[in-house]
N, C-alpha and C positions, 0 to 999 in steps of 0.2 A: 791559305791561312789554316793553321792547325787548331783543332778543337781539343782542349785539355779539360779533363774532369776528374773528380774523385767520386768513386762509386761506393756507397755505403750499403751494407747488407740490411735487409728489412727485419723488423721485429727485434727480439731481444739479443740478436747477434751483433748489435752495433758496438758493444763494448766487451772487452775481455774481463776476466775475473778481477783485474787490478783497476778497472775503470778506464782503461785506455781505449780511445776511439779506434775502431777497425774500419779499414777502407782499402781499396786498391786504386791505383792511378790508371787512367786511360788517355791515350793520345789518338785522336781520330778514330775512336771506337775500339782500339786495340789495347789489351791489357799490357801495360809497360813491363810489369814483372815477367809475364810469359815471354815477351820478346827478349828481354835481357837474359833469362835463363836459357832460352833456345839458342841464343848466340854465344853462350858460354861466358857471359860477362859477370855473372853472379851465381852463387850457390842457391839452390832452392831451400826454403825453410821447411824442413820435414820433421822437426823435433816435436812439434805440437800439432794435433789435428786441426785442419781448417778446410774450408770448402774447395779450395783449389789444389789440395795436397796431391791427389792422383795425377792431375794434369801437370803440375810443376815437377813432380818426380819423373814422369815419362819424358818431359822435355829435357830434364837434366841428364837422364840416361842417354838420350839421343845425342845431346851435345858432347857428352863424355865419349861415346862411341865414335862420333865424328871428329873428335879432337879439336873442337871449336874453342876459341877464346882461352879461358883459364885451363881448359883440358888439353891444350896443345903441349903442356909440360908433362912429360911421362911420369914424373915423380909426385905429382899432385894427387892427394887422396881426398875424396869427397868427405865432408863432415859426417861423422857417424858410420863411415864405411867399415871401420875396424872395431865396432862395438859388438 
């Protein structure tokens, strides 16, 4: 049986400046976003600062270097790469 949960940051970081709830999803204690980025199934959100930014960026670089998932296409450019 899998354990699914949403994890909310403590304190005032629970909402962004627009009032949206901030959280990340976990499956059996593993951050789902981390796994998707590591496997190359999604881009890391690096446009705005957040707690997981360094980890997500590192995982995306490794996925890109390993040509995993989306990064298997030689022509794909990471969002913000040419800014």
